[in-house]
C-alpha positions in Angstrom: 115.2 77.7 114.9 118.2 80.1 114.5 120.1 80.6 111.3 123.5 78.9 111.3 125.1 82.3 110.4 123.9 83.6 113.7 125.4 80.8 115.9 127.5 83.1 117.9 125.8 86.5 117.3 123.4 88.3 119.6 121.1 89.9 117.1 119.5 87.1 115.1 116.0 86.2 114.0 114.5 83.2 115.6 111.6 81.3 114.0 109.2 78.6 115.2 107.1 77.0 112.5 104.0 75.1 113.5 101.1 73.8 111.4 98.8 76.8 112.1 101.2 79.6 112.9 104.8 80.9 112.5 106.3 82.8 115.4 109.2 85.2 114.7 111.3 87.1 117.2 114.7 88.8 117.5 117.2 87.5 119.9 117.6 91.1 121.1 113.9 91.4 122.0 112.8 87.8 122.9 109.5 89.0 124.5 108.4 90.7 121.3 107.0 87.8 119.2 105.2 88.3 115.8 102.7 85.6 114.9 102.1 85.0 111.2 99.9 82.6 109.4 101.7 80.1 107.1 100.5 82.2 104.1 101.9 85.4 105.6 105.2 83.7 106.3 105.5 82.4 102.7 104.7 85.9 101.4 107.3 87.5 103.7 110.0 85.0 102.7 109.1 85.5 99.0 109.3 89.3 99.4 112.7 89.1 101.2 114.0 86.8 98.4 112.8 89.2 95.8 114.6 92.1 97.5 111.5 94.1 98.3 113.1 95.2 101.6 116.6 96.1 100.3 117.5 99.7 100.8 
């Protein structure tokens, strides 16, 4: 799944959500795939929403 804001961009996150794992990669580096558990994915999304990675 690619965010709609990235429809025509070349540097976008891509996410595949399955019952046992979530796979995340960048469209710039499609061979570099991070595998997360569903809990890790929820924690990551929560941290992003909370601004924990803002500069």
